C-alpha positions as CSV (number, residue, x, y, z in Angstrom):
1,M,-12.1,-5.1,-13.1
2,P,-10.8,-1.1,-13.0
3,V,-8.9,-0.5,-10.5
4,T,-9.5,3.0,-9.5
5,E,-12.8,3.7,-7.4
6,K,-15.4,7.1,-8.2
7,K,-14.1,10.0,-8.3
8,S,-16.7,11.3,-5.2
9,S,-16.1,8.3,-3.0
10,R,-11.9,8.4,-3.6
11,R,-11.2,11.3,-3.4
12,I,-9.3,11.6,0.7
13,F,-7.3,14.7,1.5
14,F,-4.9,13.7,3.4
15,G,-5.3,13.4,7.4
16,S,-9.1,13.1,7.0
17,D,-11.1,10.1,9.0
18,N,-10.4,7.1,6.5
19,D,-6.8,8.7,5.9
20,A,-4.5,5.1,5.2
21,L,-1.5,7.1,4.1
22,L,-1.3,9.3,7.9
23,S,-2.5,5.7,9.4
24,L,1.0,3.8,7.9
25,I,3.4,7.3,8.7
26,I,2.2,7.3,12.1
27,A,2.7,3.1,12.6
28,N,6.1,4.2,11.5
29,A,7.0,7.1,13.4
30,V,5.5,5.3,17.0
31,V,7.8,3.1,16.8
32,F,10.4,5.0,16.3
33,I,10.4,7.4,18.5
34,I,10.1,4.8,20.7
35,V,13.4,2.9,20.1
36,G,14.7,6.0,19.6
37,F,13.8,7.5,23.7
38,I,15.1,3.7,24.4
39,R,18.6,4.8,22.5
40,S,18.5,7.8,24.2
41,I,18.8,6.2,27.4
42,Y,21.7,3.9,26.6
43,L,22.9,6.6,24.8
44,L,23.3,8.2,28.1
45,S,23.9,5.7,30.5
46,D,27.5,4.8,28.9
47,L,26.0,1.8,28.3
48,E,27.5,-0.7,24.8
49,M,24.9,0.3,21.6
50,Q,26.1,-3.6,21.2
51,A,23.7,-4.4,23.7
52,F,20.8,-1.8,23.2
53,N,21.0,-3.8,19.3
54,R,20.9,-7.0,21.1
55,N,18.5,-6.3,23.7
56,V,16.4,-3.4,21.8
57,V,16.5,-4.2,18.3
58,G,16.5,-7.3,18.4
59,W,13.3,-7.2,19.4
60,F,11.9,-5.7,16.6
61,V,13.2,-7.0,13.4
62,V,13.6,-10.1,11.4
63,P,17.4,-12.0,12.7
64,P,18.2,-14.3,9.8
65,D,18.0,-16.9,11.9
66,L,15.2,-19.8,12.1
67,E,16.0,-20.6,15.9
68,K,15.3,-17.0,16.7
69,L,12.6,-16.3,14.3
70,A,10.6,-19.3,16.1
71,E,10.8,-16.8,19.6
72,R,10.3,-13.7,18.3
73,P,7.9,-14.6,15.3
74,W,5.4,-11.2,15.8
75,T,9.1,-9.5,13.6
76,M,7.5,-10.2,10.9
77,I,5.3,-7.7,11.0
78,T,6.7,-5.4,13.1
79,Y,10.0,-5.3,11.5
80,M,8.6,-3.3,8.9
81,F,7.5,-0.4,11.0
82,S,10.5,-0.2,11.9
83,H,13.2,2.3,12.3
84,V,17.1,3.1,13.9
85,K,19.3,5.5,11.6
86,V,17.4,9.1,11.4
87,M,17.9,9.6,7.2
88,H,16.3,6.4,7.0
89,F,13.0,6.9,8.4
90,I,12.8,9.9,6.7
91,S,14.0,9.3,2.9
92,N,10.7,5.9,3.8
93,M,8.5,8.2,5.2
94,L,9.0,10.2,1.7
95,W,8.9,7.3,-0.3
96,L,5.9,6.2,0.8
97,W,3.9,9.3,1.1
98,A,5.0,10.0,-2.1
99,F,3.8,7.1,-3.8
100,G,1.0,6.2,-0.9
101,Y,-0.6,9.3,-2.1
102,I,-1.1,8.9,-4.9
103,L,-2.4,4.6,-4.5
104,Q,-4.6,6.4,-2.4
105,D,-6.5,9.3,-4.8
106,L,-6.4,7.1,-7.0
107,T,-8.0,3.9,-5.6
108,G,-9.1,4.7,-2.2
109,N,-8.5,4.5,0.9
110,R,-8.8,0.0,0.7
111,K,-5.4,-0.7,-1.5
112,L,-2.6,0.8,0.7
113,I,-2.8,-0.3,3.7
114,P,-2.7,-4.2,2.2
115,I,-0.4,-3.6,-0.2
116,Y,1.8,-2.3,2.5
117,I,1.6,-5.6,4.9
118,Y,1.5,-7.8,1.8
119,G,4.5,-6.6,0.6
120,G,6.6,-6.3,4.0
121,L,4.8,-9.9,5.3
122,A,6.7,-11.3,1.3
123,G,10.1,-9.7,1.9
124,A,10.7,-11.5,5.0
125,V,9.9,-14.6,3.6
126,Y,12.5,-13.5,0.6
127,F,14.8,-12.9,3.2
128,L,14.8,-15.8,5.3
129,L,14.9,-18.1,1.9
130,A,17.8,-16.1,0.5
131,V,19.5,-16.5,3.8
132,E,18.9,-20.3,3.9
133,L,19.9,-21.2,0.3
134,I,22.6,-18.7,-0.8
135,P,25.2,-20.0,0.1
136,K,27.9,-17.6,0.4
137,I,25.4,-16.0,3.5
138,D,26.9,-17.3,7.0
139,P,23.6,-16.1,9.0
140,A,26.1,-15.3,12.0
141,T,27.3,-12.3,10.3
142,A,24.1,-12.1,8.2
143,A,22.7,-8.0,8.8
144,P,18.6,-8.1,10.0
145,L,15.8,-7.3,7.7
146,V,14.9,-3.4,9.8
147,G,12.7,-1.5,7.4
148,A,9.4,-0.6,5.6
149,G,12.1,-1.2,2.1
150,A,10.1,-4.2,1.1
151,S,6.4,-2.8,2.8
152,I,7.3,0.8,-0.5
153,M,8.8,-0.9,-2.9
154,A,5.3,-2.9,-3.0
155,V,3.3,0.6,-2.8
156,A,5.6,1.5,-5.4
157,V,5.0,-0.8,-7.9
158,A,1.0,-1.0,-7.3
159,T,1.1,2.8,-7.7
160,T,3.2,2.8,-11.6
161,L,0.9,0.1,-12.8
162,V,-2.8,1.7,-11.5
163,A,-1.6,4.4,-13.7
164,P,1.4,3.9,-15.6
165,D,0.6,7.5,-17.6
166,Y,-0.2,9.6,-14.5
167,R,2.3,12.2,-14.4
168,I,3.9,14.7,-11.4
169,F,5.2,18.4,-11.8
170,P,2.6,19.2,-14.5
171,M,4.6,22.6,-15.0
172,I,7.5,20.8,-16.4
173,N,7.4,20.2,-19.7
174,G,3.8,18.2,-19.4
175,G,4.3,16.5,-16.3
176,I,7.3,13.6,-15.5
177,P,5.5,10.4,-16.3
178,L,5.7,7.8,-12.7
179,W,7.2,5.1,-14.2
180,V,10.1,7.2,-14.2
181,L,9.9,8.3,-10.3
182,T,10.0,4.1,-9.9
183,M,12.4,4.0,-11.6
184,V,14.9,6.5,-9.6
185,Y,13.0,5.2,-5.9
186,A,14.6,1.8,-6.9
187,L,18.0,2.5,-7.9
188,V,18.5,5.1,-5.2
189,D,16.6,2.0,-3.1
190,F,19.4,-0.4,-3.9
191,A,21.8,1.6,-4.1
192,S,21.1,2.8,-0.3
193,I,22.2,-0.7,0.3
194,T,25.2,-1.7,2.2
195,Y,26.6,-4.1,-0.3
196,G,26.6,-7.6,0.0
197,E,23.3,-8.2,1.9
198,P,21.3,-9.5,-1.2
199,A,20.0,-10.9,1.1
200,I,17.8,-7.5,1.3
201,Y,18.0,-7.1,-2.0
202,V,16.2,-10.4,-2.4
203,S,13.2,-8.7,0.7
204,H,12.8,-5.9,-1.2
205,I,12.7,-7.8,-4.8
206,A,9.8,-9.5,-3.0
207,G,7.9,-6.6,-2.1
208,A,7.7,-5.4,-6.0
209,G,6.6,-8.7,-7.0
210,V,3.8,-9.2,-5.1
211,G,3.1,-4.9,-6.2
212,F,3.1,-6.9,-9.3
213,F,1.1,-9.2,-9.0
214,Y,-1.4,-7.6,-6.4
215,I,-2.9,-5.1,-8.9
216,Y,-3.1,-8.5,-11.7
217,F,-5.0,-10.3,-10.1
218,L,-6.5,-7.5,-8.5
219,R,-8.3,-6.5,-12.4
220,K,-9.9,-10.1,-13.1
221,G,-11.4,-9.6,-10.2
222,H,-9.8,-10.6,-6.8
223,D,-9.1,-8.3,-3.9
224,W,-6.6,-10.0,-1.6
225,G,-6.5,-7.2,1.1
226,E,-10.3,-7.4,0.7
227,W,-10.2,-9.5,4.0
228,M,-8.0,-7.3,5.7
229,V,-9.9,-4.2,5.9
230,K,-13.5,-6.1,6.5
231,S,-11.8,-7.2,9.8
232,Y,-11.0,-4.5,11.3
233,E,-13.8,-2.7,9.4
234,W,-15.3,-5.5,12.1
235,M,-12.5,-4.8,14.8
236,N,-14.0,-1.1,15.3
237,D,-17.7,-1.2,15.5
238,L,-16.8,-3.4,17.8
239,F,-14.9,-0.9,20.0
240,K,-18.0,1.4,18.8
241,P,-21.3,0.1,19.5
242,G,-23.4,3.0,19.0
243,K,-22.3,3.7,15.6
244,P,-24.7,2.6,12.6
245,R,-24.7,-0.3,11.1
246,K,-23.9,0.0,7.3
247,S,-27.6,-0.5,5.3
248,N,-27.8,-2.9,2.0
249,P,-25.4,-1.3,-0.5
250,T,-27.8,-3.1,-3.0
251,G,-30.6,0.0,-1.1
252,N,-29.5,2.2,-2.9
253,Q,-29.5,1.6,-6.2
254,V,-33.0,-0.9,-5.8
255,F,-36.7,-0.4,-5.1
256,Y,-39.5,-3.2,-5.0
257,N,-43.1,-2.2,-6.2
258,T,-45.1,-4.0,-3.6
259,R,-47.1,-5.4,-6.5
260,G,-44.8,-8.2,-6.7
261,K,-42.9,-6.2,-10.2
262,Q,-39.7,-7.2,-10.8
263,P,-37.7,-4.1,-9.3
264,F,-36.9,-0.7,-11.0
265,K,-33.2,-0.6,-11.6
266,K,-32.1,3.2,-11.2
267,T,-30.5,4.7,-14.1
268,P,-28.1,7.9,-13.7
269,N,-28.9,10.7,-16.0
270,L,-27.4,10.6,-19.4
271,T,-25.9,14.1,-20.5
272,Q,-23.6,15.9,-22.5
273,Q,-21.0,16.6,-19.7
274,K,-21.3,13.5,-18.0
275,V,-20.4,11.7,-21.9
276,D,-17.7,13.8,-21.9
277,E,-16.2,13.3,-18.7
278,I,-16.0,9.1,-19.7
279,L,-13.9,10.3,-23.0
280,D,-11.7,12.7,-20.8
281,K,-10.9,9.7,-18.5
282,I,-10.4,7.0,-21.3
283,N,-7.8,9.4,-22.9
284,Q,-6.1,9.9,-19.6
285,K,-6.3,6.3,-17.7
286,G,-7.9,3.7,-20.9
287,Y,-10.8,2.1,-21.4
288,H,-10.8,-0.3,-18.6
289,F,-10.2,1.7,-15.4
290,L,-14.0,2.9,-16.6
291,T,-16.2,1.7,-14.0
292,D,-19.3,-0.2,-15.1
293,E,-21.9,2.7,-14.4
294,E,-19.6,4.7,-17.0
295,K,-19.5,1.5,-19.9
296,E,-22.5,1.5,-19.6
297,L,-23.1,5.4,-19.8
298,L,-21.3,5.1,-23.3
299,K,-22.9,2.3,-24.4
300,R,-26.6,4.1,-23.6
301,A,-24.7,7.6,-25.8
302,S,-23.4,5.8,-29.1
303,E,-27.3,4.4,-29.1
304,E,-29.0,7.2,-28.2
305,D,-26.2,10.1,-30.6
306,L,-25.7,11.9,-28.1
């Protein structure tokens, strides 16, 4: 199954209405501003920062304690949008933009958010498992899980698997392979984790695993995130009753004769330019990235000796 969508339907500009990347960055920014505003109140009021971490931050991050987690189950979601330190927030958003922009450009806007959320959830689950199973970790002194690190790791790995030959900065000796950027990010990410917090390392590795398996199963025809997209669209339609309903997509492909004949399926025009574009795509990304329509056009071209 091809992972990339047709170029005409997947080209999304940063800031457009269907920009999933911008939505994620805004969500992170909103939580960061709210937490930062409350933190400034504590600083101006000469209140102890330990009280701020306990009374405010503690309600956004995943605690290394299952009993506390049972009281705050929503932190499994909120932690992946929460940042306390300014540099932590800025660096994570820059990496999210770098990988998210490429992923969204290659696959459209229906994959980024599911990969981000699945990566964050896996990171939280394996963080808790590590706290419980690694003997040297003391839940009473272990640091909580905070930030979008696991989610961004999932996005980075997924992007690299979608287009391993993708190159950035093409003006520099033909471009830098995307996998090099991913390796740099992984090194920077793990180096930034406080020494002696193995549970956080485990959470980020789990995020990377989600990115790998998401694309692996997507290529086999199983899209883990489709239900998220459809649920969002369904809820969005509830609040927009005047929005026109989507027409049956098969109506754009099949036309029926009123005399009861077999349906006629439209076939796109076969031109030399179209064949050249398909061949260029094969050279750049590989045959498995072709859509079913492009494979059919290539087959027709070989039969017609175009």
